N, C-alpha and C positions, 0 to 999 in steps of 0.2 A: 638194372641200376649199376652204374659204374662204382666200383669200390673206392672209398676215400683213400687218399694218400696218407701213409703213416706219418705221425707228427714229427718223427725224427728221421724221415727218409733223407738220405745223403748227408747225415750227420754222423760224426764220430764221437764216442764217449770214452772216457778213461775212468776206471773204477779201481781204487786201491783196496786192499784187503778183500779181494774178489773171490777167493777160492772157497769161501764158506760163509754161513751166517747171513748178515745183512748185505754184505757185498755181493754174494752170489744171487740173492733175491733181487737186488737192484739190477744186476747184469741181465737176468732173465726178463725183467720188466722193460729195460731199455731195448733189448732185442725185439720183444713183442711190439714195440713202438717204432721199429724200423732202423734203429741205430746199429752201426758197426761198433763193437765194444773191445777196447784194449783192457784186458783183465790183468791187473797187476797184483802180484802177491809173491812172497818168498817161498810159498808152498807149491813147488813145481808139480808134484803129483796131484794135488788138489786142482790146480789149474788145468792139467791134462784131462782130468775127469770132467770138469766143467765144459771145456772146449769140445770134447767129444759128444756131450749131451745137448749142447746149445749151439745152433748155427750162428754165424756172424760174430763169433768170439775169437779174438786173437790172444793167446796166452803170452804174457810178458813177465817172466820171472824177474823180480827185483826186490832186494832188501832195502826198505826205505830208510834204514839207519845209515846206509851208505849214500851220503848226499851227492857225491860225484855221480853215482849211478842214477839217482833221481834226476839230476840235471841232464842226463843223457837220454831220458825217456822221450817218446814222440811229442812234438809240440803242436801238431795240427789236430787239436781237440776242440770240439764244440761244447761238450758237456763234461765237466770235471766233477767227480764225486770223491771227496776226501773221506774215506771210511776207515782205513786201517787203524788199529789201535792195539794196545796191550795194557795190562794192569799189574800192579804190585801193591800188596796190602801190608802195611807195617806202620807202627807209631813213628811220628816224625823224627824223634830223637834216635831211632834205630834204622831209619830209612837209608838204604845204600845210595850214596851220591851218584855212583855210576849208573844205577838203575834209574834214578831221577833224570839224569841227563839223557839216557836212551829214550825214555818215554816222551820227553819234550822234543827230542830230535825227530822221532817217528810221527808224533801226533800234532806237532805245531810247526816245526821247521820244514819238514817235508811238504805239508800243505802249502806253506809260503812259497817254497821252491817250485812246486807244481803250478801254482797260480801265476807266478812270475814267468814260468816257461810257456804257459798256454794262453795267457791273456792277449799277447800280440796277435795271435791267429784269430781269436774271438773278435778283437777290435777290427781287424781287417775285414771280417765277414759281416760286421755290424750286428752280431748276435752271439750270445754265449750264456751258459748257465753254470754257475759254481754252486754245488750242493755239498755242504759240510755236515757229516753225520756227527753231531755233537752229542749231548746227553743232558738229562736232567741235571747232571753234575756240572754242566756248563752254566747252570743257573742257581744251583744250590750246592752247598758243601756237605760232606760227610767225613767223619774221622777216618784216619788211617790210609787215606788215598791222596796224599799231598801232590804227587806228580800228576796223576790222572786229572785231578780237579784243576790244577794249575794249567795243564795243557788244554783242557776243554774251555776254561775261561779265556785263555789266550786265543783259541780258535774262534770264539764268539766275536772278539774284537777284530781279528783279522777279517772275518767274514763281512763285518760292517764296513771296514775300510774298502774292501773290494767292491762292495755295493755302491759306495759313494763315488769311487773312481771310475767304475765301469758303467754307471748309468748313462753317460753321454754316448756310450759306444754300443748300447743295446745289450749290455751284460748285466745279469742279476746275480746276487749271491745271498744265500740263506743258510740257516742252520736248522736241522731237525733234532729235536731234543726228546728222545725216548727215555722212559724209565728202563728197568732191566728187561733186556730182550733175550729170548731163548736162543742163545748162540754158544759156540764152544768157549768164547771168552768168559761168559757168565758162568758156564758150568765149571770152568777151571777155578773160578773165584770162590766157589762154595766151600771147598776144603780150607782155603786160606782164611776166609772169613770165620769159619768155625774155630780154627786154631787161634786167631787173633782175639775173637770175642769170648772164647772159652765156652762155646755152646755147640750142640750137635748140628749136623748139616741140615736136617729138616727145619730146625729152628732158625737157621740162617735165612732160608727162603721165606718162612712165615714172618719172622720178626724184623730181619734186616732188609731184605729185598722188597717184601710186600707190606711191611709195616707202615711206611709213609703214604702209601697209595690208597685211593678209595676203591679203585677197580682191582680186586684181589686176584690178579693173574699176571703172568709174564706177557710182554708184548711179543708178537710173532714177527719174524723177519719180513714176511710178505706184506705186513701192515706198513712197515717203514718204507718198503719199496713203492707202495701205492701212494704214500704221501710225497715221496721223491718225484713220482710221475706228475703230480700237481705242479711241482716247481719247475718242470721243463715243458709243461703242457700249454694248451691254448690260452689258459687264464693266468699265465705266469708273468707277464711282462711288467706288472706293477707290484708284484710281490718281491721285495728286495730289502736287504738289511734286516730281515725278520728272523726270529727264533720261534719255530713252531713246535709247541709242546705236544708230546704223545706220551704223557706220564701218568695216566690213570688218576689224575687229580692231585698228584704230589705237590705241585706248585700252587694249588688252590688254598693251601694252608696259609 
């Protein structure tokens, strides 16, 4: 029997926040499906480790806070995965305005710039996939995360606009909305949350992170990567403008 052609053979993907966590898991899944992957992250050491371990990965060091550098990234991309993010936990009246601006720049303006950069190539090819790693916090709010939640809500709207504009060109755009995922970003949050809420770190996981969910565990990065694969796979052409929850029942409330 002749082996089937990988679903992303001759396709190029670009993944931000690729050096670890969800980004690295999606990079591995894309490569398994035949893509050449441009792995974008400011963590050059992490990118080097990833590229050495996974074939068909080209490390592309870039700080997404530098929008001129974002505009200079490769445009010939068929699958764009906007994943990079950062977090800051503080009451609104104490929230550092510069930190607020940074978070929106990395998590909302950079995805806009990348879509603007890569959509012409997708339109020319008559096929493209934009996958935005949003969050349950793109659909629900929590206290002390004004910048993150503002950015994720904005990303939801941007994704829907891309879906409407791209439909005539064979381009889809969707959000994946996980609850807390076992990533370095979440691990770094635990101490901040403990300090802000005045509780110990174990209580942060049990009460804050897992409190709203019915499935009492953190989501694993590979689970998010598997859902991303649905959004560029053979059944993906009519899935567009959607927000796919992977939140353990959080939004069922």
